[in-house]
N, C-alpha and C positions, 0 to 999 in steps of 0.2 A: 166619725171623720177622716182615720187613716184610709178607709176603703172608700171614701170618695174621692179622697186625694191621689189614691192608685188608680180609680179610674177616669178621674182627669186626665193624667197623665198619658194613659193610653188614649183617651181620647186625641190628646196631643198628636203621638207617635202615629194615630190612624189620618192626621191631618198630612200628614210627611208624605204619605204614599200616594195621592193623587199629586201632589205640588213634584213629586219626581218628573212627573210625566211633562211640565210647563216648561221648562228650558228650551228644548229642542221646540217645543209648540210657540214659544215669544220668539225665538231667533227666525223660525220661518214665517211668522207675521211680520217680521221687520222687515227681511229679505225680499218679502214680498211689495212691501212699500211700493208707493209711484215714484219715490226721489230714490229708488234703490233700484232693484230689477224688474219691479210689474212683472211679477207674475201668479196670474190669479189663483191658479193652483194649489200655490203654497200656501196662499193664506185660508184656504179651503183644510188645507191640514191641520194647519195653526188654531183654525176655529172650530175644529172637530171638537180639540180638546174644552177650550173656553167655555165652549156653548153645550158642555154635557159636563159642567163640573160637579152637578148634584148627583149623576149616575158615578162619578170618580170616588166622591165622597163616599157616597153610600157603601162601596167597595172598598174604602180604604178603614171605615168602622170595622166590617165585617172580618177585616184584617185584623183588629187590633181587639175584639170581642171575642168573635166565633171561637169556642173550644175544641178545637181539632187542628192536630201536624199539615194534612194537606187540605187546605181552604177552597178546594175548586166546587165544590156542591156548595159551601156558605157562600162562595161570591155570585155564583146563580141566584141563590136566593137574595141576595139583597139587588140583583138586577132585576129581579121580576120585582122585587117591594117598589122600589123606584119607578120603575114602569106604570103598575099598575096605581101609587100616587097621584101621577102624573097625569093619567088619563082619566081619573076620579075626581081631581082637583078643576081640569081642564072642564068637566060636565056641571060639577056644582058651581064655579063662577072662574069664566076665561079670564079675569083680570088679576087674578091671586099670580103672584108669583115668590115662592117659600125658597128659589134660590138654593142656596148649600146647605140651609136649614132642610129644607125635603129632604135632602139626602143623608143628613146627620140623622133627622127622624126614621128614614126611611131603614137606614143602615143601622140602628139600637135596635130597632123593631126585628128585622133581618137576621140580627145576631142572637138576638132572644128567643126568634121562632126556631131558629136553628139548635140553639144548646138545647134546646127545651123537648124539640118533637125528632132528633137527630137516630134517636136509641127506640123509637117508635115502633111496637110488633102489629100485626094484621092479619087477619086469614089467612089463608093459604090462596085463596084464587085472587087477594087483590096485595100478596107479596109483593109484587113488582114496585107499588107504591109504598114498601115500608120501609124503615130504616132512613140511610139518610135522603132519599126522596121525598119523605112524609114533608118535612119544612116545605118546600115545593108547594105543596098543597096547600098547607097551613097559611102560608105566608098570604095566599091571593088573596084567603079567605077576610084574616086580619087587617089588609091592607084597604081592602074594600068600607069597612068598619071605619079607620083609621081618616080614608078620603072621606068620608061623609062629616065625621066630627070635626075635621079640620077647614073642610067647605064652609062653617058657619063660625070657628075661633079664630082662622087666621086674618082675614080682613080685618078685623082692631086691632091685632098684634102687630101686622103689618103697618098700620097706621103709626105706633107707637116706637117701630123700628125706625120710621120715614122721620118721625122728630127728632129720635136720636141722633140719626145720622146728621142731619140741619145742625142741630145746636153744634155737636162737635165740628162741624166743618164751621160753623158760625164762632167758634173760639178763635181762630184764624191759628195766626203764628203760636200762641198760650194750646191750645190743641194738640198740634201737630207736634211740639214738644212734650205733651204730655205722652203724648201715642211713645215717643221715641224711649221715654224715662220709662214706661211701664214695659216696652218692648225688652231693654235689658235687665230691668228688676226684676220680671219675674222666671227670666232663665232658670235660675235654680230651683225652682219648682216646677218647672217645664209647663208652664202655665201661658207662658208668650203665647205661645202657638194660638188659644183662644181670641187674644184680641187682633192678630195679624190674619186670622181667616177671615175676620169681619171687614176689617181694613181692605186687606189685599181681593177679598171678592163678593165684599157685599155694598162696602161703602160708593152713594153715587148710583147714577145712572147714566148712560150711554144710548145714543140710536146711531146705529153705524150707515153707513149711503146705501146698504143692501136690504136695508127695515129690519135688521136685527138687533135686539137692546141687549147690551150688557152692564154689569152690576162690577164694584172693584176697583180698585186703584191700579192694579195688575192689568185686568182685559181693558180695561176702557181705554189706558195708554199707549199700550200697544195696538190698538185698533183707531189711534188716532184723537184721542177726547183732549181738546186744549186745557181742559179743567182739570187733567188725572195729573198724578206724580208731584204734587206737593207732600203729600205724609209719607213719601218714599224717599225722594233728594237728600234729605239730612244722612240718610243710612250710609249716601258714598261716601260722606267727610266723615265717618265714626268708621267705616270697615276698611277706607283705602288707607287712611292716614291716620287717623284715632290710637285705635289698635296697634300699628304699626309705633307708636308713639310710646307707646304701654312696654310695647317689648323692650323698646331702644331702651327707656329708663330702667328696666328690671337688669338689664344686661350691663350698665354702667353701674347701678347699685350692688350689683353681686362681687364679694370679693374678691381677689386679684387673681387665685390658685381655682377659682370656679370659674373664671370669664369665657373660656375656651368650651366648655362644654357647657353653659348658658347661651354663648352666645350662637351656639349649632341649633339649640332648643325654640330659643325666642326667634332667629334670625326665617327658618323654616316656620314658624306659626304666624310670624308677620307677611310673610312672602302669601301662607297659604288665605290669611285675612282678604290681600289686596286682590290675587288672583280668585278665588273661589267665593268669597263672603263667610266662610267656616271662620267662626272666632271662641268655638269653646274652650278649644285648647288652653288660648292663653289665659282666658276667663278661667278656667276651673284651677289657672297654677293660680291666682289670689284670691277668687270671691271666698273660699273659708278659711284661709290661713289669716284675711284682715275682710271681713264685712263691709269696714268702714270704707275701705278701697273702692270696692265695689260699688258701693251708693255713691263717690263720687265719680265713678267710672260713668253710671246711671243720669246721676246728674249732667255731666256735660254729654252725652248723650241727646239728655232734651233740648239742653241749649243749642246745641248743631242745629237740631229740626228747626228751632226757633228762627236761626241765624240763617240759614236756606231759606225758609218761606220769606222774611224780610228780607233779603234781597230776590224775591221772584226766581229764586231757580226753583225749575221742574221739570225732575227727571224720575223715571222709572225703571223696572228690569222684569225680567221674565224668571230668573233663579235667585237672584240675588244683586246687593250692591258690589260689584266689581269692577275690575277693570276691562273685562269683553262686556259686559252689561253696558258700562258706561261708552263705550266706542261705540256698541249699536244703536243706542238710543241717542246719541249726540245731535243728529239731526232732528229729532222733531220733539225736544224735550225745547227749556227757555232757559237762557244764562247757564248752560251747561260748562261752559269752559269758568264760571268763577268756582266751579267745584274745587279747582285746582289752588288758588289762591288762597282760597279760605280755609283748605284742607291742611297747608302747610303750616298756616296758625294753630291749625289746632293740633296737627303732631306734634307743633311745640308747645302747646298750652296741656297737651294729655303729657309729654315728656317731663314738663318743669314740674307740673302738678304733683305726679305720680313719684319722682325721682326726690321731692323736697318731702314728701309724706311717707315714703320708707326710709331715707333715712335719717329724717328727724325723729321719726316714733320708732326708729330702729326695727322696721319688719319682718320677718323673717320670708321674704320672697326667695324665687329660685335663685341658688347660690349664696343665700345669707342664713339659708336653716343651719340648726346646730346640727351636729354629727348626729344620724342614725344609727340607733343600737340593732344591727341584725340579726337574726336568729340564727343559729347553728347549721339553719338546714341550707342557708343562703350560701349560695356560691360565689365569686367572684365577678361570672357575667352575668350571675342577676343584678348583679350591682350595679355593672354600667349600661343594663339592656337599653335598649328606644327603640321605637317603632322607625329610625332611619334603617336601620339594620336588615329592615325587610325581612326577618327572621319569622313569620306568621305562624309558622307550626310548632316552634318552641314556645311561643309566646302565647298561643293557644294551649296547648301542654301544660305550661305553668299554671294557668288562670282556669283551668278546670281542677288540677289538683288544688289550688289555693280555696275553689268552692267549695271544696269537700266531695269532689268526686262525681262521675256522670250521677249517678244512685240518688246525690243531693239535689240534683238540677229538677223543680217542676218545668220551668217554662224560662224559654231563653232566644231574645229574639235581638236587633238594632235596631239605630235610629241612622242616623245621619253620621254623629260621632260619639254615642254612646252603646255601649253593651250592656242592655238590660235584664235580671236574673233573678228570679222566683227560687229559692231554696227551700228544702222542707226542713232541715236542721239548720239555722242558724248560727250554731253554735260551733258548727264543723268547717266555718270561714273563716280563713286566714286573713287578715285584712292588710298585715304588715306586711306579708308574702306577696298578696298581689302588689302594692304600693312598688314594693321591690322590683318589676319587672319593668319598671319605667312607665307606666300608663299615667297619663296626668292627675287622672284622681278618682276618687270614691264618693257617691254618692249615696244614702242609707234613708228614702223616704219612711220604711217599716222594716222591722226585723228583721223579716222574710224576703225582701226586695232590695236587691244593690243594683245602682248604677254605675259600670266603670267606663270612666270616661277616658279615649282612647283615640277619639280624633277623625280625618277624614280614612283612614287606614281600618277602620272598623269592620267594615265590610271584608277585606282580605282576612281579617281575622275569624274574624264569624264563619267565612269559607272553614278553615282548617277547624274551629271547633265543632261544626257541624261534622266533618267528616270523623271527629274524636267521639261524639255522641252516638251515632249510626255504628261504630263497630261493636 
């Protein structure tokens, strides 16, 4: 079960890779619309991304599962895999549309093929095709067989998926609320990307004026589908107003002597959520201290989705529910202005609910925690360190020391807000010293796997970490 959980989390990380290409693609699509600049060449660039999501997801899976530091040849294996699947299915049945599921399948097969055959030796006369090049040959052969199999089994599967989508949409407001509830609730496990991917990129179907058929709430909304955006509108209420309400409650509930410190951290978190849609630094500050609080947060998010749907608010995004996407999507959504008054109500709903629970139950949120007992190795600078200092080199050095040194690192990478590390000897990891560096939290899915929650600056810290590992 631990292995399955780790693989699902890797899959979630893989899905973030193609998502990183979507913000600029979505912005280009929006700017090219008739009601803005009406520049078709911009829409062609945006659609180049959204019409090839299966290729992007295949590449993403390989980045998550291929066992190599340099993923170049593994990526080429993934491209050959998905292209072979595309052509094979078109011959078997032109009506088959596996969408991103095809990309996930092709990426999974490519990863297995690469990991299995990357060290293959051949006779000298064929040595050019040996080693990392051999998976390129094998994946073509394997995907021919996979195409034949899925040409037969996918049509009934596709029918079941269509029925599932129709039933979810048919739930109306409850279905939307259920999606937002699970979207928040599954974040600690890293499984929210699984349901996100289906809603974002597979739900529904829309044919554009040029005859292209698109699936998913995000591509359909950005291309003008008047039925898309209902599953996404509630996020704007949560990210732009609800999470800032949480930060205000945590600040107000903090002890007087800690208010200045908490104000800086919570204020930064609120601004980050409002501007970028990244909420994990705030959510991780309380989800493990009080799972009950986090469950309440998930319920309120679900209610926000229900309210938005009930008020016929329709709005989508290219990257996330933030102020930038709110402005860009304003003209093509429905009742978008209502998000502001509804959001203000939810700001206070979140604030009063969290403030009451924190103070009534004496929950040790930031600024209310008991004094930490620092080890002798801790310095004063470590006690006060926060990412706002921008001292990424120092932070990376301390994290590496606390993880047992570079010889103890088996695998390390980052997603949007977390540094994910697999170690050889968990006993060498000093979790207390990691927390003293000022990171937002630590998640430990298994004995040898650690997720260090840093926030949006994780890429900068990871850059310094890679320098240390390469020394």
